[in-house]
N, C-alpha and C positions, 0 to 999 in steps of 0.2 A: 637513290636512297630508300633503303628497307625500312619501313615504317614498324617501329616499335610497339608490341602488342602487350596489353597491360594482363596480369594473370587474372584468370577469374576469378570473383568474389563476390559478394552480395551487393546488389544496388543500393544507392544512397538516394536519401532524401534530402535533396539540396533548396536553399533558399537561395534567391539569385535577387539581388537588389542593384537597380541601376535605372537612374531615371530616363534615361536612353531608351525608348519602345522597340528600336531596329536593333539595337546591339543585345538587348535581353531576348529579344525573338531568335536571333541568328545563334546566341550563345546556349539559349536554352535548348534549341533544336540539336545542337550538337551534342549537348548531355545528354540528351533524349535518346538519341541513335547508339549513345554508349551503354544504353541501360538504365539510366536513372531516372527517379521522380524528380522534378523539378516543379518547383511554385515562385511565383514572380511577385516582385513589389517594386513598386516605383520610388520609392522615397525610404528614407530611415523611419519616419513616423510610421507608414504601413506594417512596415516590416516589423515594427517593435509591438504592436497590436497584434498581428500573427503569430509571433513568437509567445507571446502573453498568453494565448488563446490554445495552440498547440504545443504546449510545453512537452518536452520529451519525444517529440515526433520528426525533429531533423536532426541530420548527421553532419552536415557541413554548411558555411555561409559564404557566400560569393558575394562581395562588398563592393560598389564602385567609391572610388575614393571622393570624385568631384561631382556633387550632388546640390541644388540649391536647397536654401534652408537648414536641415540637418545633414552635413556632411558625413561622408565613409569613417572618417576619424572619430566623430562624434558619438554617431550611431555605436562604434565598436566600444567606446567608453561607456555607453549607457547600457548595452547589452551586458557587458563585464560588470558592470554594477548591480544590475538586477541578478546577476548568479551568484554574487556575492552576498547581496540582502535575502535573497531567498533561498540560498542554498540550492541552486539548481546546479546539472549537472553541465560541465563545458562544453562547450560547442566550439570545433576550429573554425576561423575565419580566414578566409585569403583575399587579400585586397585585391581590385582590380583598378589599373591606373594607366594612362598613357606616359606618366612622369617615369623616368627611371633614374632620378638623382637618388642618390645614396641616402641623402639626409628626408627625402621623403620616404623610403624603404623603412628607415629608423624608427621616423615618426610613427609608420603605421603601425609596427612591432610593438612601440611603446603604447600605442592606444589600444592593444589587446589583441591585435592579428598575429597569425601563425605563420603567413605566407605570404608571396606578393607575385602576381601575374600582370604581366605588362602588355597592355593594349598595343595592336592587334593580337589577340591570343592565340600562340602558335599551338595547332594540334596536339603536336607530339608533346609538346610541353605539359599541355593541359592535361592530356591522358596519365601522364608519369606525374603528376602532381595528385590528380583525383585517385589514381591507385595507392598513393601513400598516404591520402587520407582516409581510404576504404580500410587500410590495416591499422591505423588510428580508431576508424569507428568500431572495428573487431576486437579491437584490444578494450575500448572503451565499454562496448557490450558485455564483455566476460567478465569485467569490472563491476558493471551494474548488477548482473547476475548473480557473482559472489556477494556482493553487499545484500541484494533480496534474500539470499537463502542465509546469510547470518542473521539478519532481521526477523526473519520466519522462524530460526531456532532461539533467538533470544527470547520471541513473545510465544513459543508455542511449547505445551506441556509434552513429553518426550512419549511418552505412552499413549496419551487418548488423543493428540492431534488438536486439544482444544487450547483455546487461550490459558497460559499459566497464571500463576496467583499475581504476578507484579503487573502483566498486560491487563487481566481483567481489572485488578484495581484500578488502573490507569483509565479504562472505560467506564467504571463505575465514577470516576471523579469527574468526567468528562460530562457524564448524563446528570450528576448531582448542580453541576455549574449551570446546565441547559435548563434544568428542571425550574432552578432559583430564579434564572434570568428572565424565563419566559412564564414563570408561573403555572406549568405545567405537571401533571401527577407523574409520578415515580413509586414503584415499589421495587422490593428485592427480597427473595426466595434463597433460602441456606437448604440446602438439601444433603443427606446422609444416607448412604446405603446400610439398610439393616443386618445388625451381627456379621458384618463384613468380616471381622476379624475370625469367625468361626469358621467362614468360608475357606479363608486362607490354612489355617489349622488343620480344618479335615480334608481339604480337597486340594492343597499346594497352593504356592503361590502363583504359578501358571496358571491354576484356573482364576484366580484372584483377579490376576492380570486381565484374562482373556472377558473376565464379567466388566471390568473395569472399561477397556476399549468397546465393548458392545453396548454397553449402556450409556457410554458417550457418543458413541456412532448414531445410535437411536435418537438420543436427545438433541444432536446438533441438525438431525434430516427434519425433526419435527418440530424444532422451536420457531416462532413466529420471527418473521424477518426483522422486525422492529428490537428483539430481545437480543440479549447477549447470554451467553453462559462459558463459565469458564471453572478449569479444577482449582481449586486452593490447594488442594494436598491430600494425599491419600484417598479417603473415599467420600471426601468432603466436595461439594461443588457450589456454586453460586448462579443464580440467573438474575440479570438486570432486566426488569419491565417496565420501559418508559412510556408515557403516555397512559399509563394505567395505574390506578388508587389501588390498595389492598383489597378491597371487597371485589373490584373488578378483576383481580389478577388470580382469584382463588379457580376460576373456572380453567387458565391456561395450566395452573399447577395441578389441579387434579388431572388434568390430561397428560400431563408429565408423568404425575404419580403411577396412572394405569399402565400407559405403556410401559415402564418397568416392571411393574407386577406382572404383564403378560408375555415378556420377553423371553424368548426360548434362547437360552444361552449355546452357543456352538461351539462346544468342548468336548473333547472324549470322556475326561475326568467329570463332565458337569450333568451327567444324566439324572434327571428327575430335579434338580436345583431351580430352586424359585428365588428370584431376588425382588425384593421391597426398597422403598425407600420413605424416609420421614421428611417433610416440609417443614420449615419455617418461614414463615411471609410476613411483611410488614410495608407499613407506606413510610414515605419520607415526609417529612415535616420540615418547610421551609424557616421557619422561623428559629426552632431548635435544633434541627439535627444537623451532623455533620458527617462525614465517610464512618469515622468510626462508632458513633451512636448506631448508625444504620444498622451497620452490619453485627453490634453486640445486640440488638434489639431483635434482629433475624434469628441470631444464636440462641437467644432465650425461646422464642418460639419453638425453634427445630427441637430444644431440651423438653420443652412440654408434649410435643409431639410423641418423643419417644419414650416420655412417661404416662402418657396416655394410653401407650400400647402399641406404637410403630405403625408405619404405614398409612400417614395421613398427613391432612394440610392444617396446621394450626397458624391462626391470626393473631399476630398482636399489631391494633392499630397506629399508626404513627402520631 
């Protein structure tokens, strides 16, 4: 009989759960010869711990039904429950069993299994089922890629590639909660490009867009690892500076201001164009502040910076 060869596809990362060391070794060796990466677990408890630690790194679970303590059915139930609770991605499960009773197969499917292999496992059947799971894994990966792209689009400003207003405000809410919980300092800087309307009116919107992109890229490249920057709209940006009070945040804000002032805009219609920015900086008061009051005070400081002549950092303490 001619052996059926599975179509070439990407190798799978397979978790093999079986209490019998000899059967794990034999089946694992066959899977490895097929080009797959195999991780072995001797029981359901260790398998659950491994899955929790290696979330998103597995493509398939091969799960023995008859195991002492936590059997295969209960292990599958717990895997599916964890996926529901933590909104983890679904992992295919193929049960391994010496039983062929239809009731056992039905019970396995009801417990959360997707397929069934009878021991001793036939090589031709194993290859066919693994090939089917490879197609599922590839489809699953495409769906994950699409999901990540949609999330990126939802969170990112299209022009500057910085976090958009809603994503930045979510980051700020998280940092406010952390500062209040741990009693750590937090400051916020509002910045606005000076005379930006004049750039659009005299140099054109293409130049204005080039300015926004290059300023954003320069800030993103130089911002401290602990800081977050987002575009709130138009020429307005915000920087969240956790771990620093307003006084300590003056130095990085001056550095960002100087960076913008010395930026050479790479655009044909931007020759001789100098760009500056005004900064309004304030600190978080855990007793009286919330997000709206923090933003309002930073905006007030920004207004004072513009009134004082622009291209400067003005601080209003929290």
